C-alpha positions, 0 to 999 in steps of 0.5 A: 499500499501507498499513501500519498499526501501531497497538495500540488501537482508536481509533488503528486507525480513525483510521489506516484511515479516513485511508488509505481515501479514497487507496487505489486498487483492488487496493491493499493494507492490511496491519495489524501488530498485530490478532493480538498478544494484547495488541492486542484493540482492533486486532483489534475495529477490523479486524473491525468496520471491514474485515470487517463494514462494508466486507465485505473478506477477508484475503489473508494472516493471518499474520504480519499481517492483509492485505487488498486494497482493491476500492473506488475512492478517490472513491466512499465506502462506506456 
C-alpha cells in the first residue's frame, strides 16, 4: 500500500511515479488530498496519470481516492 499525501500537481506526480514501479498487483494507492478544494493540482495529477494514462478506476472516493494497482512492477506501462 502507498499513501500519497501531497497537495501540488508536481508533488503528486513525483510521489506516484516514485512508488509505481514498486507496487505489486492488487496493492492499493491512496491519495489524501485530491478532493480538497484547495488542492486542485493534486486532482489534476490523479486524473491525468491514473485515470487517463493508466486507466485505473477509483475503488473508494471518500474520504480519500483509492486505486488498486493492476500492473506488474517490472513492466513499464505506456
